[in-house]
C-alpha positions in Angstrom: -5.8 19.3 -42.2 -3.6 21.3 -44.5 -0.2 22.8 -44.2 2.5 21.7 -41.8 2.3 18.5 -39.9 4.5 20.0 -37.2 1.7 19.9 -34.6 -0.2 16.8 -35.8 -1.6 14.4 -33.1 0.0 11.5 -34.9 3.5 13.0 -34.7 3.3 13.9 -31.1 1.7 10.6 -30.0 4.6 8.7 -31.6 7.2 11.0 -30.0 5.5 10.9 -26.6 5.2 7.1 -26.9 8.9 6.7 -27.6 9.9 9.0 -24.7 7.6 7.3 -22.3 8.9 3.8 -23.4 12.5 5.0 -22.9 11.8 6.2 -19.4 9.9 3.1 -18.5 12.7 0.9 -20.0 15.2 2.7 -17.7 13.1 2.0 -14.7 12.3 -1.6 -15.5 16.0 -2.4 -16.3 16.6 -2.1 -12.6 14.6 -5.3 -12.1 15.9 -7.0 -15.3 12.9 -6.3 -17.5 12.0 -4.2 -20.5 8.9 -2.5 -21.8 8.5 -5.4 -24.2 8.4 -7.9 -21.3 6.7 -6.4 -18.2 3.2 -6.4 -19.8 3.2 -10.2 -20.1 4.0 -10.6 -16.4 1.0 -8.4 -15.6 -1.4 -10.2 -17.9 -0.3 -13.7 -16.8 -0.6 -12.7 -13.2 -4.1 -11.4 -13.7 -5.1 -14.4 -15.9 -3.2 -17.5 -14.9 -3.4 -20.2 -17.5 -3.8 -17.8 -20.4 -2.6 -19.3 -23.6 -0.1 -17.5 -25.9 -2.7 -17.4 -28.6 -5.3 -15.8 -26.4 -2.8 -13.3 -25.1 -1.8 -12.2 -28.6 -5.4 -12.0 -29.8 -6.9 -10.1 -26.8 -4.0 -7.5 -26.8 -3.5 -7.2 -30.5 0.1 -8.5 -30.4 1.7 -10.3 -33.3 2.1 -14.0 -32.5 5.8 -13.9 -33.2 6.3 -11.1 -30.7 4.4 -13.1 -28.1 6.5 -16.2 -28.8 9.8 -14.2 -28.5 8.7 -12.5 -25.2 7.5 -15.8 -23.7 10.9 -17.5 -24.6 12.7 -14.6 -22.9 10.6 -14.7 -19.8 10.9 -18.5 -19.6 14.7 -18.1 -19.9 14.7 -15.6 -17.1 12.7 -18.0 -14.9 9.7 -15.7 -14.6 7.0 -17.7 -16.4 6.5 -21.3 -17.4 4.4 -23.0 -20.0 2.2 -25.9 -19.0 0.3 -28.2 -21.3 -3.4 -27.4 -21.3 -5.2 -30.5 -20.0 -8.3 -29.7 -22.1 -6.4 -29.1 -25.3 -3.1 -31.0 -25.6 -1.9 -28.7 -28.5 -2.1 -25.6 -26.4 0.1 -24.4 -23.6 -1.0 -22.2 -20.6 1.2 -19.5 -19.2 1.8 -19.2 -15.5 4.1 -17.2 -13.3 6.9 -18.9 -11.4 7.7 -17.9 -7.8 10.3 -15.5 -9.2 7.6 -14.0 -11.6 5.2 -13.6 -8.7 7.9 -11.9 -6.6 8.7 -9.4 -9.4 5.0 -8.5 -10.0 4.7 -5.9 -7.1 8.0 -4.3 -8.2 6.5 -3.8 -11.7 3.4 -2.2 -10.2 5.5 0.1 -8.0 7.5 1.3 -11.1 4.2 1.7 -13.1 2.6 3.7 -10.3 5.6 6.1 -10.1 5.5 6.6 -13.9 1.8 7.2 -13.8 2.2 9.9 -11.2 4.9 11.6 -13.3 2.7 11.4 -16.5 -0.3 12.7 -14.6 1.7 15.7 -13.4 2.6 16.5 -17.0 -1.0 16.1 -18.3 -2.6 18.2 -15.5 0.0 20.9 -15.8 -1.3 21.9 -19.2 -3.5 25.0 -18.7 -5.7 24.4 -21.7 -5.9 20.6 -21.6 -9.0 18.7 -20.6 -9.0 16.8 -17.4 -6.9 13.6 -17.0 -9.7 11.2 -17.5 -10.8 12.7 -20.8 -7.2 12.6 -22.0 -6.9 8.9 -21.0 -10.3 8.2 -22.7 -9.1 9.8 -25.9 -5.9 7.7 -25.9 -7.9 4.5 -25.2 -10.2 5.3 -28.1 -7.3 5.9 -30.4 -5.7 2.6 -29.4 -8.8 0.7 -30.6 -8.9 2.3 -34.1 -9.7 -0.7 -36.4 -7.3 -1.7 -39.2 -8.6 -0.5 -42.6 
């Protein structure tokens, strides 16, 4: 691609990502979470006993970011770490009762945001259908490091 980068996919994905994160942050703040935290609640709910290491590896999250988020969520009383009985060096993550109670609230917020984003995507006259758009974003998220 030559010339202006004004309409580059890269530029608009970054801008859109920031805007979507800001909106989601505003919604999650109502329940005391942020965009850097809610994801952990979802993953731990769906995979009780997941280790910090496995969480970081499967979701491509830097270990220091996982550690920071886990500390925050423990401090908020949403998750706890339990020693892995098979590997005493590892800790498993589980939701507390408070974490389990907040889970449906997170889903409600995410569902509302998904509806809003779907309206934007489907309103584009020349865009492909929603699933093709989501598939493209999914493929882009798995671009390997070079």
